[in-house]
C-alpha positions as YAML, in Angstrom:
chain: A
units: angstrom
residues:
- id: 1
  name: MET
  ca: [-9.90, -2.60, -10.31]
- id: 2
  name: LEU
  ca: [-8.71, -5.97, -9.00]
- id: 3
  name: TYR
  ca: [-5.20, -4.57, -8.61]
- id: 4
  name: ARG
  ca: [-6.02, -1.58, -6.38]
- id: 5
  name: GLU
  ca: [-4.61, -1.63, -2.88]
- id: 6
  name: ASN
  ca: [-7.43, 0.44, -1.30]
- id: 7
  name: GLY
  ca: [-7.90, -0.61, 2.29]
- id: 8
  name: GLN
  ca: [-4.47, -2.25, 2.61]
- id: 9
  name: PHE
  ca: [-3.33, 0.01, 5.43]
- id: 10
  name: LYS
  ca: [0.06, -0.27, 7.08]
- id: 11
  name: SER
  ca: [0.32, 0.27, 10.83]
- id: 12
  name: SER
  ca: [4.12, 0.13, 11.13]
- id: 13
  name: TYR
  ca: [7.23, 1.18, 9.23]
- id: 14
  name: ALA
  ca: [8.30, -2.47, 8.85]
- id: 15
  name: ALA
  ca: [4.97, -3.34, 7.21]
- id: 16
  name: ASP
  ca: [5.27, -0.39, 4.84]
- id: 17
  name: GLN
  ca: [8.83, -1.34, 3.88]
- id: 18
  name: GLN
  ca: [8.24, -5.04, 3.36]
- id: 19
  name: LEU
  ca: [9.44, -6.68, 0.16]
- id: 20
  name: LEU
  ca: [6.02, -6.71, -1.56]
- id: 21
  name: PRO
  ca: [3.69, -4.33, 0.33]
- id: 22
  name: ILE
  ca: [0.76, -4.81, -2.07]
- id: 23
  name: ALA
  ca: [-1.10, -8.09, -1.46]
- id: 24
  name: GLN
  ca: [-1.80, -8.62, -5.17]
- id: 25
  name: ASP
  ca: [1.94, -8.50, -5.88]
- id: 26
  name: ARG
  ca: [2.59, -11.12, -3.20]
- id: 27
  name: TRP
  ca: [-0.08, -13.41, -4.62]
- id: 28
  name: PHE
  ca: [1.28, -12.96, -8.13]
- id: 29
  name: VAL
  ca: [4.86, -13.78, -7.09]
- id: 30
  name: ILE
  ca: [3.77, -16.80, -5.04]
- id: 31
  name: GLY
  ca: [1.67, -18.03, -7.96]
- id: 32
  name: LEU
  ca: [4.60, -17.51, -10.33]
- id: 33
  name: ILE
  ca: [6.94, -19.53, -8.08]
- id: 34
  name: VAL
  ca: [4.39, -22.34, -7.76]
- id: 35
  name: LEU
  ca: [3.97, -22.31, -11.54]
- id: 36
  name: ALA
  ca: [7.74, -22.49, -12.02]
- id: 37
  name: TYR
  ca: [8.12, -25.42, -9.64]
- id: 38
  name: VAL
  ca: [4.99, -27.40, -10.56]
- id: 39
  name: ALA
  ca: [3.66, -26.54, -14.02]
- id: 40
  name: VAL
  ca: [6.92, -26.01, -15.91]
- id: 41
  name: PRO
  ca: [8.44, -29.42, -15.00]
- id: 42
  name: ALA
  ca: [5.15, -31.09, -15.89]
- id: 43
  name: LEU
  ca: [4.63, -29.38, -19.25]
- id: 44
  name: ALA
  ca: [8.04, -28.50, -20.69]
- id: 45
  name: SER
  ca: [9.96, -30.88, -22.94]
- id: 46
  name: ASP
  ca: [13.64, -31.79, -22.63]
- id: 47
  name: TYR
  ca: [14.39, -29.54, -25.62]
- id: 48
  name: MET
  ca: [12.72, -26.56, -23.95]
- id: 49
  name: PHE
  ca: [14.71, -27.13, -20.78]
- id: 50
  name: ARG
  ca: [18.04, -27.37, -22.62]
- id: 51
  name: ALA
  ca: [17.51, -24.65, -25.24]
- id: 52
  name: LEU
  ca: [15.28, -22.15, -23.46]
- id: 53
  name: ILE
  ca: [14.52, -22.46, -19.79]
- id: 54
  name: ILE
  ca: [17.85, -23.39, -18.19]
- id: 55
  name: PRO
  ca: [19.88, -20.83, -20.23]
- id: 56
  name: PHE
  ca: [17.27, -18.19, -19.43]
- id: 57
  name: VAL
  ca: [17.50, -18.74, -15.66]
- id: 58
  name: ILE
  ca: [21.32, -18.81, -15.61]
- id: 59
  name: LEU
  ca: [21.66, -15.72, -17.80]
- id: 60
  name: ALA
  ca: [19.14, -13.92, -15.60]
- id: 61
  name: ILE
  ca: [21.47, -14.50, -12.61]
- id: 62
  name: ALA
  ca: [24.40, -13.02, -14.55]
- id: 63
  name: ALA
  ca: [22.23, -10.11, -15.74]
- id: 64
  name: ILE
  ca: [21.20, -9.34, -12.16]
- id: 65
  name: GLY
  ca: [24.87, -9.10, -11.23]
- id: 66
  name: LEU
  ca: [25.64, -6.80, -14.15]
- id: 67
  name: ASN
  ca: [22.57, -4.70, -13.39]
- id: 68
  name: ILE
  ca: [23.81, -4.15, -9.83]
- id: 69
  name: LEU
  ca: [27.03, -2.73, -11.24]
- id: 70
  name: VAL
  ca: [25.73, -0.80, -14.25]
- id: 71
  name: GLY
  ca: [22.11, -0.04, -13.39]
- id: 72
  name: TYR
  ca: [22.39, 0.62, -9.67]
- id: 73
  name: CYS
  ca: [25.98, 1.85, -9.28]
- id: 74
  name: GLY
  ca: [26.50, 3.42, -12.73]
- id: 75
  name: GLN
  ca: [29.85, 1.69, -13.45]
- id: 76
  name: ILE
  ca: [30.17, 0.48, -17.04]
- id: 77
  name: SER
  ca: [31.52, -3.05, -17.50]
- id: 78
  name: LEU
  ca: [32.28, -5.08, -20.62]
- id: 79
  name: GLY
  ca: [34.03, -7.92, -18.81]
- id: 80
  name: THR
  ca: [31.17, -9.84, -17.19]
- id: 81
  name: ALA
  ca: [31.82, -12.97, -19.27]
- id: 82
  name: GLY
  ca: [35.40, -12.95, -17.99]
- id: 83
  name: PHE
  ca: [34.16, -13.06, -14.41]
- id: 84
  name: MET
  ca: [31.78, -15.85, -15.41]
- id: 85
  name: ALA
  ca: [34.83, -17.74, -16.70]
- id: 86
  name: VAL
  ca: [36.59, -17.17, -13.37]
- id: 87
  name: GLY
  ca: [33.63, -18.71, -11.56]
- id: 88
  name: ALA
  ca: [33.43, -21.65, -13.97]
- id: 89
  name: TYR
  ca: [37.13, -22.53, -13.81]
- id: 90
  name: ALA
  ca: [37.28, -21.92, -10.05]
- id: 91
  name: ALA
  ca: [34.39, -24.36, -9.56]
- id: 92
  name: TYR
  ca: [36.02, -26.89, -11.89]
- id: 93
  name: ASN
  ca: [39.34, -26.79, -10.03]
- id: 94
  name: LEU
  ca: [37.62, -27.01, -6.66]
- id: 95
  name: VAL
  ca: [35.68, -30.07, -7.84]
- id: 96
  name: ILE
  ca: [38.73, -31.96, -9.08]
- id: 97
  name: ARG
  ca: [41.16, -30.86, -6.35]
- id: 98
  name: VAL
  ca: [38.85, -30.84, -3.30]
- id: 99
  name: PRO
  ca: [36.25, -33.48, -4.29]
- id: 100
  name: GLN
  ca: [34.85, -33.82, -0.76]
- id: 101
  name: LEU
  ca: [33.29, -30.35, -0.90]
- id: 102
  name: ASN
  ca: [29.53, -30.04, -1.41]
- id: 103
  name: PHE
  ca: [28.66, -28.38, -4.72]
- id: 104
  name: LEU
  ca: [26.73, -25.61, -2.97]
- id: 105
  name: VAL
  ca: [29.90, -24.73, -1.05]
- id: 106
  name: ILE
  ca: [31.83, -24.87, -4.32]
- id: 107
  name: LEU
  ca: [29.35, -22.43, -5.89]
- id: 108
  name: VAL
  ca: [29.79, -19.98, -3.02]
- id: 109
  name: LEU
  ca: [33.59, -20.29, -3.12]
- id: 110
  name: ALA
  ca: [33.63, -19.86, -6.92]
- id: 111
  name: GLY
  ca: [31.50, -16.74, -6.54]
- id: 112
  name: CYS
  ca: [33.84, -15.39, -3.83]
- id: 113
  name: ILE
  ca: [36.90, -15.98, -6.04]
- id: 114
  name: ALA
  ca: [35.16, -14.17, -8.90]
- id: 115
  name: ALA
  ca: [34.26, -11.35, -6.47]
- id: 116
  name: LEU
  ca: [37.92, -10.92, -5.50]
- id: 117
  name: VAL
  ca: [38.98, -10.81, -9.14]
- id: 118
  name: GLY
  ca: [36.16, -8.39, -9.95]
- id: 119
  name: ALA
  ca: [37.09, -6.07, -7.09]
- id: 120
  name: MET
  ca: [40.71, -6.11, -8.27]
- id: 121
  name: PHE
  ca: [39.71, -5.12, -11.81]
- id: 122
  name: GLY
  ca: [37.28, -2.58, -10.33]
- id: 123
  name: ILE
  ca: [40.12, -0.56, -8.78]
- id: 124
  name: PRO
  ca: [40.44, 1.63, -11.93]
- id: 125
  name: SER
  ca: [36.84, 2.78, -11.34]
- id: 126
  name: LEU
  ca: [38.15, 4.81, -8.39]
- id: 127
  name: ARG
  ca: [39.92, 7.16, -10.79]
- id: 128
  name: ILE
  ca: [38.21, 6.78, -14.19]
- id: 129
  name: LYS
  ca: [34.64, 6.49, -15.41]
- id: 130
  name: GLY
  ca: [32.54, 6.23, -18.54]
- id: 131
  name: LEU
  ca: [34.23, 5.06, -21.75]
- id: 132
  name: TYR
  ca: [37.63, 4.73, -20.09]
- id: 133
  name: LEU
  ca: [36.22, 2.39, -17.44]
- id: 134
  name: ALA
  ca: [34.51, 0.34, -20.15]
- id: 135
  name: VAL
  ca: [37.87, -0.04, -21.92]
- id: 136
  name: SER
  ca: [39.59, -1.15, -18.69]
- id: 137
  name: THR
  ca: [36.94, -3.82, -18.05]
- id: 138
  name: LEU
  ca: [37.27, -4.91, -21.67]
- id: 139
  name: ALA
  ca: [40.97, -5.38, -21.01]
- id: 140
  name: ALA
  ca: [40.01, -7.60, -18.06]
- id: 141
  name: GLN
  ca: [37.88, -9.70, -20.42]
- id: 142
  name: PHE
  ca: [40.76, -10.23, -22.85]
- id: 143
  name: PHE
  ca: [43.27, -10.90, -20.09]
- id: 144
  name: ILE
  ca: [41.06, -13.56, -18.47]
- id: 145
  name: ASP
  ca: [40.43, -15.19, -21.87]
- id: 146
  name: TRP
  ca: [44.19, -15.33, -22.47]
- id: 147
  name: LEU
  ca: [44.90, -16.65, -18.97]
- id: 148
  name: PHE
  ca: [42.57, -19.63, -19.18]
- id: 149
  name: ALA
  ca: [43.63, -20.43, -22.73]
- id: 150
  name: ARG
  ca: [47.38, -20.35, -22.02]
- id: 151
  name: VAL
  ca: [47.86, -21.48, -18.41]
- id: 152
  name: LYS
  ca: [47.18, -25.22, -18.60]
- id: 153
  name: TRP
  ca: [46.90, -25.67, -14.82]
- id: 154
  name: PHE
  ca: [43.39, -24.19, -14.88]
- id: 155
  name: THR
  ca: [42.23, -26.86, -17.36]
- id: 156
  name: ASP
  ca: [44.06, -29.68, -15.51]
- id: 157
  name: TYR
  ca: [46.57, -29.84, -18.36]
- id: 158
  name: SER
  ca: [43.95, -30.82, -20.93]
- id: 159
  name: SER
  ca: [45.52, -31.16, -24.37]
- id: 160
  name: SER
  ca: [42.51, -29.70, -26.17]
- id: 161
  name: GLY
  ca: [41.99, -26.86, -23.69]
- id: 162
  name: SER
  ca: [38.42, -27.97, -22.96]
- id: 163
  name: VAL
  ca: [37.16, -29.36, -19.66]
- id: 164
  name: SER
  ca: [34.29, -31.77, -18.99]
- id: 165
  name: PRO
  ca: [33.43, -32.29, -15.31]
- id: 166
  name: ALA
  ca: [31.41, -35.23, -14.04]
- id: 167
  name: PRO
  ca: [27.69, -34.81, -13.25]
- id: 168
  name: ILE
  ca: [27.00, -32.96, -10.02]
- id: 169
  name: GLN
  ca: [26.25, -35.10, -6.97]
- id: 170
  name: MET
  ca: [24.85, -33.46, -3.87]
- id: 171
  name: PHE
  ca: [23.19, -34.97, -0.79]
- id: 172
  name: GLY
  ca: [22.93, -38.27, -2.67]
- id: 173
  name: TRP
  ca: [21.16, -36.52, -5.56]
- id: 174
  name: THR
  ca: [22.76, -36.70, -9.02]
- id: 175
  name: ILE
  ca: [21.80, -33.61, -11.00]
- id: 176
  name: GLU
  ca: [21.74, -35.10, -14.47]
- id: 177
  name: SER
  ca: [18.28, -34.94, -16.02]
- id: 178
  name: PRO
  ca: [16.99, -31.67, -17.53]
- id: 179
  name: ILE
  ca: [14.27, -31.36, -14.87]
- id: 180
  name: ASP
  ca: [16.77, -31.82, -12.04]
- id: 181
  name: LYS
  ca: [19.07, -29.22, -13.58]
- id: 182
  name: TYR
  ca: [16.18, -26.79, -13.98]
- id: 183
  name: LEU
  ca: [14.96, -27.17, -10.40]
- id: 184
  name: PHE
  ca: [18.50, -26.70, -9.10]
- id: 185
  name: VAL
  ca: [19.24, -23.49, -11.04]
- id: 186
  name: LEU
  ca: [15.73, -22.16, -10.34]
- id: 187
  name: SER
  ca: [16.23, -22.54, -6.58]
- id: 188
  name: ILE
  ca: [19.58, -20.75, -6.75]
- id: 189
  name: ALA
  ca: [18.09, -17.99, -8.91]
- id: 190
  name: ILE
  ca: [15.27, -17.37, -6.42]
- id: 191
  name: VAL
  ca: [17.69, -17.17, -3.48]
- id: 192
  name: LEU
  ca: [20.06, -14.83, -5.34]
- id: 193
  name: THR
  ca: [17.19, -12.62, -6.58]
- id: 194
  name: LEU
  ca: [15.85, -12.29, -3.04]
- id: 195
  name: ALA
  ca: [19.35, -11.43, -1.79]
- id: 196
  name: ALA
  ca: [19.80, -8.82, -4.54]
- id: 197
  name: LYS
  ca: [16.40, -7.30, -3.78]
- id: 198
  name: ASN
  ca: [17.31, -6.85, -0.13]
- id: 199
  name: LEU
  ca: [20.75, -5.50, -1.03]
- id: 200
  name: VAL
  ca: [19.42, -2.77, -3.32]
- id: 201
  name: ARG
  ca: [16.76, -1.82, -0.74]
- id: 202
  name: GLY
  ca: [19.33, -1.53, 2.05]
- id: 203
  name: HIS
  ca: [22.25, 0.71, 2.91]
- id: 204
  name: ALA
  ca: [24.50, -0.77, 0.22]
- id: 205
  name: GLY
  ca: [21.91, -0.19, -2.50]
- id: 206
  name: ARG
  ca: [21.32, 3.41, -1.45]
- id: 207
  name: ALA
  ca: [25.06, 4.02, -1.49]
- id: 208
  name: TRP
  ca: [25.31, 2.52, -4.99]
- id: 209
  name: MET
  ca: [22.47, 4.66, -6.33]
- id: 210
  name: ALA
  ca: [23.81, 7.83, -4.71]
- id: 211
  name: THR
  ca: [27.22, 7.14, -6.28]
- id: 212
  name: ARG
  ca: [25.56, 6.54, -9.63]
- id: 213
  name: ASP
  ca: [23.59, 9.78, -9.53]
- id: 214
  name: MET
  ca: [26.46, 12.03, -8.37]
- id: 215
  name: ASP
  ca: [29.52, 10.64, -6.65]
- id: 216
  name: VAL
  ca: [30.73, 14.02, -5.38]
- id: 217
  name: ALA
  ca: [27.39, 14.74, -3.66]
- id: 218
  name: ALA
  ca: [27.38, 11.19, -2.28]
- id: 219
  name: GLU
  ca: [30.78, 11.76, -0.72]
- id: 220
  name: VAL
  ca: [29.59, 15.03, 0.81]
- id: 221
  name: ILE
  ca: [26.72, 13.28, 2.63]
- id: 222
  name: GLY
  ca: [29.04, 10.63, 4.07]
- id: 223
  name: ILE
  ca: [29.05, 7.85, 1.47]
- id: 224
  name: ARG
  ca: [32.48, 6.55, 0.53]
- id: 225
  name: PRO
  ca: [32.59, 6.14, -3.28]
- id: 226
  name: VAL
  ca: [35.60, 3.82, -2.89]
- id: 227
  name: THR
  ca: [33.60, 1.35, -0.80]
- id: 228
  name: ALA
  ca: [30.46, 1.71, -2.92]
- id: 229
  name: LYS
  ca: [32.21, 1.12, -6.25]
- id: 230
  name: LEU
  ca: [34.39, -1.76, -5.11]
- id: 231
  name: SER
  ca: [31.50, -3.46, -3.31]
- id: 232
  name: ALA
  ca: [29.37, -3.14, -6.47]
- id: 233
  name: PHE
  ca: [32.15, -4.73, -8.53]
- id: 234
  name: ALA
  ca: [32.53, -7.51, -5.95]
- id: 235
  name: VAL
  ca: [28.82, -8.30, -5.67]
- id: 236
  name: SER
  ca: [28.35, -8.13, -9.44]
- id: 237
  name: SER
  ca: [31.30, -10.46, -10.01]
- id: 238
  name: PHE
  ca: [30.01, -12.85, -7.34]
- id: 239
  name: TYR
  ca: [26.74, -13.21, -9.26]
- id: 240
  name: ALA
  ca: [28.66, -13.57, -12.52]
- id: 241
  name: GLY
  ca: [30.92, -16.22, -10.98]
- id: 242
  name: VAL
  ca: [27.98, -18.28, -9.73]
- id: 243
  name: ALA
  ca: [26.27, -17.91, -13.12]
- id: 244
  name: GLY
  ca: [29.49, -18.95, -14.88]
- id: 245
  name: ALA
  ca: [29.81, -22.08, -12.75]
- id: 246
  name: LEU
  ca: [26.19, -22.99, -13.46]
- id: 247
  name: TRP
  ca: [26.64, -22.21, -17.17]
- id: 248
  name: GLY
  ca: [29.60, -24.58, -17.38]
- id: 249
  name: PHE
  ca: [28.41, -27.41, -15.14]
- id: 250
  name: ILE
  ca: [24.66, -27.33, -15.77]
- id: 251
  name: HIS
  ca: [24.12, -25.91, -19.26]
- id: 252
  name: LEU
  ca: [27.26, -26.71, -21.26]
- id: 253
  name: GLY
  ca: [28.58, -29.77, -19.46]
- id: 254
  name: ALA
  ca: [31.93, -29.29, -21.22]
- id: 255
  name: TRP
  ca: [33.48, -26.00, -22.25]
- id: 256
  name: GLU
  ca: [36.57, -24.13, -23.37]
- id: 257
  name: PRO
  ca: [37.64, -20.50, -22.81]
- id: 258
  name: LEU
  ca: [35.80, -19.35, -25.96]
- id: 259
  name: ALA
  ca: [32.53, -20.23, -24.19]
- id: 260
  name: PHE
  ca: [32.98, -17.00, -22.19]
- id: 261
  name: ASN
  ca: [34.13, -14.63, -24.92]
- id: 262
  name: ILE
  ca: [33.34, -10.96, -25.49]
- id: 263
  name: ASN
  ca: [30.05, -11.80, -27.25]
- id: 264
  name: VAL
  ca: [28.66, -13.14, -23.98]
- id: 265
  name: SER
  ca: [29.60, -9.89, -22.22]
- id: 266
  name: LEU
  ca: [27.90, -7.84, -24.93]
- id: 267
  name: ASN
  ca: [24.77, -10.01, -24.81]
- id: 268
  name: LEU
  ca: [24.55, -9.49, -21.05]
- id: 269
  name: LEU
  ca: [24.84, -5.73, -21.56]
- id: 270
  name: PHE
  ca: [22.10, -5.93, -24.20]
- id: 271
  name: MET
  ca: [19.92, -7.79, -21.68]
- id: 272
  name: ILE
  ca: [19.95, -5.04, -19.09]
- id: 273
  name: ILE
  ca: [19.54, -2.28, -21.67]
- id: 274
  name: ILE
  ca: [16.51, -3.94, -23.25]
- id: 275
  name: GLY
  ca: [15.13, -5.35, -19.98]
- id: 276
  name: GLY
  ca: [15.71, -2.22, -17.93]
- id: 277
  name: MET
  ca: [18.74, -0.84, -16.09]
- id: 278
  name: GLY
  ca: [18.32, -0.46, -12.36]
- id: 279
  name: SER
  ca: [15.63, -3.15, -12.22]
- id: 280
  name: LEU
  ca: [15.93, -6.77, -11.11]
- id: 281
  name: LEU
  ca: [12.80, -7.61, -13.08]
- id: 282
  name: GLY
  ca: [14.48, -6.11, -16.13]
- id: 283
  name: ALA
  ca: [17.24, -8.72, -15.87]
- id: 284
  name: TYR
  ca: [14.64, -11.47, -16.31]
- id: 285
  name: PHE
  ca: [12.90, -9.64, -19.16]
- id: 286
  name: GLY
  ca: [16.20, -9.08, -20.96]
- id: 287
  name: ALA
  ca: [17.38, -12.67, -20.46]
- id: 288
  name: ALA
  ca: [14.09, -14.01, -21.80]
- id: 289
  name: PHE
  ca: [14.33, -11.76, -24.84]
- id: 290
  name: ILE
  ca: [17.94, -12.69, -25.63]
- id: 291
  name: VAL
  ca: [17.25, -16.43, -25.30]
- id: 292
  name: ILE
  ca: [13.97, -16.51, -27.21]
- id: 293
  name: LEU
  ca: [14.82, -14.19, -30.14]
- id: 294
  name: PRO
  ca: [17.41, -16.46, -31.90]
- id: 295
  name: ILE
  ca: [15.03, -19.44, -31.68]
- id: 296
  name: LEU
  ca: [12.17, -17.38, -33.08]
- id: 297
  name: LEU
  ca: [14.37, -16.18, -35.96]
- id: 298
  name: ASN
  ca: [15.12, -19.82, -36.81]
- id: 299
  name: GLN
  ca: [11.54, -21.06, -36.46]
- id: 300
  name: VAL
  ca: [9.09, -18.30, -37.45]
- id: 301
  name: PRO
  ca: [10.23, -17.80, -41.10]
- id: 302
  name: GLY
  ca: [9.78, -21.54, -41.68]
- id: 303
  name: TRP
  ca: [6.20, -21.35, -40.45]
- id: 304
  name: PHE
  ca: [5.46, -18.91, -43.29]
- id: 305
  name: GLY
  ca: [7.40, -20.92, -45.88]
- id: 306
  name: ILE
  ca: [10.38, -18.53, -45.90]
- id: 307
  name: PRO
  ca: [13.44, -20.60, -45.02]
- id: 308
  name: ILE
  ca: [16.51, -18.59, -44.08]
- id: 309
  name: SER
  ca: [20.09, -19.70, -43.60]
- id: 310
  name: THR
  ca: [21.84, -19.80, -40.24]
- id: 311
  name: ALA
  ca: [24.16, -16.98, -41.33]
- id: 312
  name: LEU
  ca: [21.20, -14.76, -42.28]
- id: 313
  name: ALA
  ca: [19.48, -15.53, -38.98]
- id: 314
  name: SER
  ca: [22.65, -14.51, -37.13]
- id: 315
  name: HIS
  ca: [22.86, -11.22, -39.07]
- id: 316
  name: LEU
  ca: [19.17, -10.52, -38.45]
- id: 317
  name: GLU
  ca: [19.70, -11.19, -34.75]
- id: 318
  name: SER
  ca: [22.49, -8.60, -34.58]
- id: 319
  name: MET
  ca: [20.43, -6.07, -36.55]
- id: 320
  name: ILE
  ca: [17.38, -6.55, -34.33]
- id: 321
  name: PHE
  ca: [19.47, -6.26, -31.15]
- id: 322
  name: GLY
  ca: [21.09, -3.07, -32.40]
- id: 323
  name: SER
  ca: [17.79, -1.54, -33.49]
- id: 324
  name: LEU
  ca: [16.10, -2.37, -30.20]
- id: 325
  name: ILE
  ca: [18.97, -0.94, -28.16]
- id: 326
  name: VAL
  ca: [18.75, 2.35, -30.09]
- id: 327
  name: PHE
  ca: [14.96, 2.33, -29.72]
- id: 328
  name: PHE
  ca: [14.98, 1.72, -25.99]
- id: 329
  name: LEU
  ca: [17.75, 4.25, -25.35]
- id: 330
  name: ILE
  ca: [15.69, 6.90, -27.17]
- id: 331
  name: ALA
  ca: [12.07, 5.97, -26.43]
- id: 332
  name: GLU
  ca: [12.26, 4.14, -23.09]
- id: 333
  name: PRO
  ca: [15.68, 4.20, -21.40]
- id: 334
  name: HIS
  ca: [14.37, 2.07, -18.52]
- id: 335
  name: GLY
  ca: [13.50, -0.80, -20.84]
- id: 336
  name: LEU
  ca: [10.79, -3.45, -20.67]
- id: 337
  name: ALA
  ca: [10.63, -3.23, -16.88]
- id: 338
  name: ARG
  ca: [9.41, 0.36, -17.15]
- id: 339
  name: LEU
  ca: [6.71, -0.65, -19.64]
- id: 340
  name: TRP
  ca: [5.61, -3.32, -17.15]
- id: 341
  name: ALA
  ca: [5.46, -0.70, -14.37]
- id: 342
  name: ILE
  ca: [3.42, 1.65, -16.58]
- id: 343
  name: GLY
  ca: [0.98, -1.19, -17.28]
- id: 344
  name: LYS
  ca: [0.59, -1.82, -13.54]
- id: 345
  name: GLU
  ca: [-0.07, 1.88, -12.91]
- id: 346
  name: LYS
  ca: [-2.75, 1.96, -15.59]
- id: 347
  name: LEU
  ca: [-4.32, -1.17, -14.11]
- id: 348
  name: ARG
  ca: [-4.46, 0.45, -10.68]
- id: 349
  name: LEU
  ca: [-6.39, 3.46, -12.12]
- id: 350
  name: TRP
  ca: [-8.62, 1.55, -14.53]
- id: 351
  name: PRO
  ca: [-11.27, 2.45, -15.78]
- id: 352
  name: PHE
  ca: [-10.34, 6.06, -15.08]
- id: 353
  name: PRO
  ca: [-8.02, 7.89, -17.49]
- id: 354
  name: HIS
  ca: [-4.36, 8.19, -16.60]
...
């Protein structure tokens, strides 16, 4: 009953089309942001920041980008980790070769470079789709892995192949402590989520969804599938590039090409399948699930006096991921985000039957 919007009348089209038209949703989101900025830094430990919270926020950014491509535009991609690597190495080279640039500018430039690479590898989507497109993006993943492992210029001729940039300094602020890192990535995630929300609500988002549903019909009504598909690849890769730069500089601190291998691409795909394709909220649900599950598998058996090895925990993780993907594809193709929406609908009608 507290969730019903009875009496919240809209007197204009702009008011009806605002980002969160229901007042309870606005209060909830504002409360969530305040909680993220105030309560989490006060209550979370350094271990939680490093192992849970920071990886969750960064992976959510990458999952939003992949969801724009797969969930909203319907183009399958298995090369997201490759575009994350492009963003990470682009940011690293910008830092060491143009040190006077602000890191925020470097993030934008790294995302733009990843967007160009993503659009280039998205060209096959103009002629192929489905499994064949997935294979072509997988080829992009392997090519990018090979490029950064073999061309030493990208790693500043490091003998080991790994890179370790200095801590980020911006506006006289050194982003070094776990709380500083968390606040930085949280602010970027909020801005990028808001941008993605407006994109999918606007002309570009409608073009993506029309192309996803039926590209021939979309072309008949005036939408250019070429522009829609390539723009989806570019925007998705931009988000992946920014997430890759944050993953390298903020979370890892030092990395090598294997940090962005095919397993990362598959995990991102699992995130949007479990969280919900075609939903920005689903990207957060999926990222939280992927980050929390391995830690629970390592901790929960010990609480019950059943110690398990690391290898067994890894196998269980793969089995659980596979089982959940099959379950969600059969029982709820729209993932956890759909279950959340169903819960909200029931709350709006409570105590009456649905």
